C-alpha positions in Angstrom: 134.4 -109.5 166.2 135.8 -108.8 169.7 134.1 -112.0 170.7 136.6 -113.9 168.5 139.5 -112.4 170.5 137.8 -113.5 173.8 137.4 -117.1 172.5 141.0 -117.2 171.2 142.4 -116.0 174.5 140.3 -118.6 176.4 141.7 -121.2 174.0 145.3 -120.4 174.8 144.6 -120.8 178.5 142.7 -124.1 178.5 143.8 -127.7 178.0 140.9 -128.7 175.7 140.7 -127.7 172.0 137.0 -126.8 172.1 137.6 -123.0 172.4 140.0 -123.2 169.5 137.3 -124.9 167.4 134.8 -122.2 168.4 137.3 -119.5 167.5 137.9 -121.0 164.1 134.1 -121.4 163.6 133.6 -117.7 164.4 136.4 -116.6 162.1 135.0 -118.8 159.3 131.5 -117.4 159.7 132.8 -113.8 159.6 134.9 -114.6 156.4 132.0 -116.4 154.7 129.8 -113.4 155.5 132.4 -110.8 154.3 135.8 -111.5 152.7 137.0 -108.3 154.3 137.4 -110.2 157.6 139.6 -112.9 156.0 142.9 -111.9 157.8 141.3 -112.4 161.3 141.5 -116.2 161.1 145.2 -116.6 160.3 146.2 -113.9 162.9 144.2 -115.6 165.6 145.5 -119.0 164.8 149.1 -117.9 164.9 148.5 -116.1 168.2 146.9 -119.2 169.8 149.8 -121.4 168.7 152.5 -118.9 169.9 150.9 -118.1 173.3 149.4 -121.5 174.1 149.9 -122.2 177.8 148.0 -125.4 178.2 147.1 -128.4 176.1 148.5 -129.6 172.8 149.2 -127.1 170.0 148.5 -129.6 167.2 145.1 -130.4 168.7 144.2 -126.7 168.8 145.5 -126.2 165.3 143.3 -129.0 164.0 140.2 -127.8 165.9 140.6 -124.3 164.7 141.0 -125.4 161.1 138.0 -127.8 161.3 135.9 -125.1 162.9 136.9 -122.6 160.2 136.1 -125.1 157.5 132.7 -126.0 159.0 131.6 -122.4 158.5 132.0 -122.8 154.7 129.7 -125.8 154.4 126.8 -123.6 153.0 129.2 -122.2 150.5 130.4 -125.7 149.5 126.7 -126.8 149.2 126.0 -123.9 146.8 129.2 -124.7 144.9 128.1 -128.3 144.4 124.9 -127.0 142.8 126.5 -124.3 140.7 130.3 -124.3 140.7 130.6 -121.8 137.9 128.3 -119.3 139.5 129.8 -119.6 143.0 133.4 -119.4 141.7 132.6 -116.2 139.8 130.8 -114.6 142.7 133.3 -115.5 145.4 136.6 -115.6 143.6 136.6 -114.1 140.1 134.5 -111.0 140.9 136.6 -110.0 143.9 139.9 -110.8 142.2 139.3 -109.5 138.7 136.1 -107.4 138.3 135.7 -105.2 141.4 137.6 -102.3 139.7 135.7 -102.6 136.5 134.4 -99.1 135.7 136.8 -97.7 138.2 139.7 -96.4 136.0 141.1 -94.3 138.9 140.8 -96.9 141.6 144.3 -96.3 142.9 143.7 -92.6 143.2 140.4 -93.3 144.9 142.1 -95.6 147.4 144.7 -92.9 148.2 141.9 -90.4 149.0 140.2 -93.0 151.2 143.5 -93.8 153.0 144.1 -90.2 153.8 140.5 -89.3 154.7 141.1 -90.1 158.4 143.1 -86.8 158.7 139.9 -84.8 158.2 137.7 -87.1 160.4 137.8 -86.1 164.0 136.5 -89.4 165.5 138.8 -91.5 163.4 141.8 -89.3 164.2 141.0 -89.5 167.9 140.6 -93.2 167.8 143.9 -93.7 166.1 145.8 -91.4 168.4 144.3 -93.0 171.5 145.0 -96.5 170.1 148.6 -95.6 169.3 149.1 -94.0 172.7 147.6 -97.0 174.4 150.0 -99.3 172.5 153.0 -97.2 173.5 151.9 -97.2 177.1 151.4 -101.0 177.1 154.9 -101.6 175.7 157.0 -99.0 177.5 155.3 -98.0 180.8 152.7 -100.6 181.9 153.7 -103.2 184.5 151.0 -105.6 183.4 151.9 -109.3 183.2 153.2 -110.6 179.8 150.0 -112.6 179.0 147.8 -109.6 179.4 150.1 -107.5 177.2 150.1 -110.3 174.6 146.3 -110.1 174.5 146.4 -106.4 173.8 149.2 -106.8 171.2 146.8 -109.3 169.5 144.3 -106.4 169.0 147.1 -104.4 167.4 148.1 -107.1 165.0 144.5 -107.7 164.1 144.0 -104.0 163.4 147.2 -103.8 161.3 146.3 -107.0 159.3 142.7 -105.8 158.6 143.8 -102.3 157.7 146.5 -103.5 155.3 144.1 -106.0 153.7 141.2 -103.6 153.3 143.6 -101.0 151.9 144.7 -103.4 149.2 141.1 -103.9 147.9 140.4 -102.0 144.7 138.4 -99.9 145.1 138.1 -99.7 148.9 135.8 -97.4 150.9 136.0 -95.7 154.3 133.2 -97.8 155.7 135.2 -101.0 155.2 137.5 -100.0 158.0 134.7 -100.4 160.5 136.1 -103.9 161.0 139.2 -102.5 162.7 137.2 -100.4 165.2 136.5 -103.1 167.8 140.2 -103.9 168.1 141.4 -100.3 168.0 138.8 -99.4 170.7 140.3 -101.9 173.1 143.7 -100.3 172.6 142.1 -96.8 172.9 140.9 -97.7 176.4 144.5 -98.2 177.4 145.3 -94.9 175.7 142.6 -93.1 177.7 144.0 -94.6 180.9 147.5 -93.5 180.0 146.4 -90.0 179.2 144.2 -89.6 182.3 146.8 -91.0 184.7 149.6 -88.8 183.2 147.7 -85.6 182.7 145.2 -85.8 185.6 145.0 -88.1 188.6 144.2 -91.7 189.2 141.9 -90.8 192.2 139.4 -89.2 189.8 139.4 -91.1 186.5 136.1 -89.9 185.2 136.8 -86.3 184.0 139.0 -87.4 181.1 136.4 -90.0 180.1 133.7 -87.3 180.2 135.7 -85.0 178.0 136.1 -87.8 175.5 132.4 -88.6 175.6 131.6 -84.9 174.9 134.0 -84.7 172.0 132.6 -87.8 170.4 129.0 -86.6 171.0 129.7 -83.3 169.3 131.4 -85.1 166.4 128.3 -87.3 166.1 125.9 -84.3 166.2 128.0 -82.5 163.6 128.0 -85.5 161.3 124.2 -86.0 161.6 123.7 -82.3 160.9 125.9 -82.3 157.8 124.1 -85.4 156.4 120.6 -84.3 157.3 119.6 -84.1 153.7 120.9 -87.5 152.8 118.5 -90.3 151.9 117.3 -92.2 155.0 115.3 -95.4 155.5 111.9 -93.6 155.9 112.4 -92.3 152.4 112.8 -95.8 151.0 109.7 -96.9 153.0 107.7 -94.1 151.3 108.8 -95.3 147.9 108.0 -98.9 148.9 104.5 -98.0 149.9 103.9 -96.2 146.6 105.2 -99.2 144.7 102.9 -101.5 146.6 100.0 -99.2 145.7 100.5 -99.4 142.0 102.1 -102.8 141.5 100.9 -106.4 142.1 103.3 -109.2 143.0 102.7 -110.7 139.6 103.9 -107.7 137.7 107.5 -107.0 136.7 109.2 -104.3 138.9 112.4 -102.3 138.1 113.6 -101.0 141.5 116.5 -100.5 143.8 117.6 -103.5 145.9 116.1 -102.0 149.1 112.7 -101.6 147.5 112.6 -105.3 146.5 113.3 -106.1 150.1 110.7 -103.7 151.6 107.9 -104.7 149.1 108.7 -108.5 149.3 108.7 -108.4 145.5 111.0 -111.0 143.8 113.5 -109.1 141.6 113.6 -110.3 138.0 116.5 -112.4 137.1 119.6 -110.2 136.7 118.2 -107.4 138.8 119.3 -108.7 142.2 122.4 -106.4 142.3 122.6 -103.0 140.7 126.3 -103.1 140.3 126.1 -106.2 138.2 125.0 -104.4 135.0 128.6 -103.4 134.2 129.4 -106.8 132.7 129.5 -107.5 129.0 130.1 -111.2 128.8 129.0 -113.4 125.9 125.3 -114.2 126.0 125.6 -117.8 127.3 127.8 -116.7 130.2 125.4 -113.8 131.0 122.5 -116.3 131.1 124.4 -118.7 133.3 125.4 -116.0 135.8 122.0 -114.3 135.6 123.4 -111.0 134.6 121.9 -108.2 132.4 124.3 -105.6 130.8 123.3 -102.0 131.2 122.6 -101.6 127.5 120.2 -104.5 127.5 118.5 -103.2 130.7 118.0 -99.8 129.0 116.5 -101.5 126.0 114.1 -103.5 128.2 113.0 -100.4 130.0 112.3 -98.5 126.7 110.4 -101.6 125.4 108.1 -101.4 128.4 109.2 -104.7 129.9 108.6 -103.4 133.4 105.1 -102.6 134.7 106.5 -100.3 137.4 109.9 -98.5 137.6 111.3 -97.0 140.9 114.5 -95.0 141.0 116.3 -92.8 143.4 118.5 -91.1 140.8 118.4 -87.3 140.6 116.1 -85.6 138.2 118.7 -85.0 135.6 119.5 -88.7 135.3 115.8 -89.5 135.2 115.2 -87.1 132.3 118.3 -88.5 130.5 116.9 -92.0 130.7 113.5 -90.8 129.3 111.4 -92.7 131.8 108.5 -90.2 131.3 108.2 -91.3 127.7 107.7 -94.9 128.7 105.2 -94.4 131.6 102.1 -92.2 131.7 102.1 -91.7 135.5 104.7 -90.8 138.1 104.9 -89.8 141.7 107.6 -88.6 144.1 108.1 -90.7 147.2 110.7 -89.2 149.5 113.9 -88.7 147.4 112.8 -91.4 144.9 110.4 -91.4 141.9 107.9 -94.1 141.0 106.7 -94.5 137.4 103.8 -96.8 136.3 101.0 -97.2 133.7 103.0 -98.0 130.6 102.1 -95.9 127.5 
């Protein structure tokens, strides 16, 4: 995402509108890939128009908008083929149904918003970014255009953080989109701290201290999460599924297992979180959705030749999978059932 900033800065400096079009295209591709990046486009466009130093503003505005729109051609093509499905997936789900089955989404968001206090790397990044921004505004003697480029990173960080915080429910991992812009400001913060507390002749010691702190934080995080599921565990489950299942048989599995085994998921099994919907049957069929109750009924009826799950053993016993299948095997942290009774 930092590349978008570079292209936008180049656009403000050049006479032609090509860079503005490329910036719009990059923003559109990001937004089409994840709606969490949607605020980047408007912020960059406003910045280009305000700080434009060469060329026509209206030409750059048009180029940016056209580039942004071009990125959504695949989405429009899908919309032409299935308007109801695309509208539900892109608009309705994000606006109305994300917090379904999350009765305490606001409390959850509050916990996420305050979690940075207990996270050393996040706290360090925010403090260095804030220090860098204060240094740029009050003490640096850099030229105005250079300051404006760094202020752009601040505006992008604020816009993304505010937008992500408004999502119900939100998650800490969503804020990863702010990291590239905060990191640019953090560099100025490191410079300010090093030049004030140490010496400009030897700039490396403060940087080395920061590297050590971040390395210890990474090591601590890896140690604390050493028992979490990792990709090799899923690969073990995928190998076991391939041993007992042909590509023609129906498979109940986690999304990652479908990917690893190259097994096409049955209609309605493409996304685990989609089983929470209880729409009328015609709409369920149109959207290719299976409610959880219907999915449980199909499992008990033996509709799947093989079943793979990474749920804990208590949940596995509660579902009664062992009553449906004669054989099972542990594969990493997952369990594979096959041979219907």
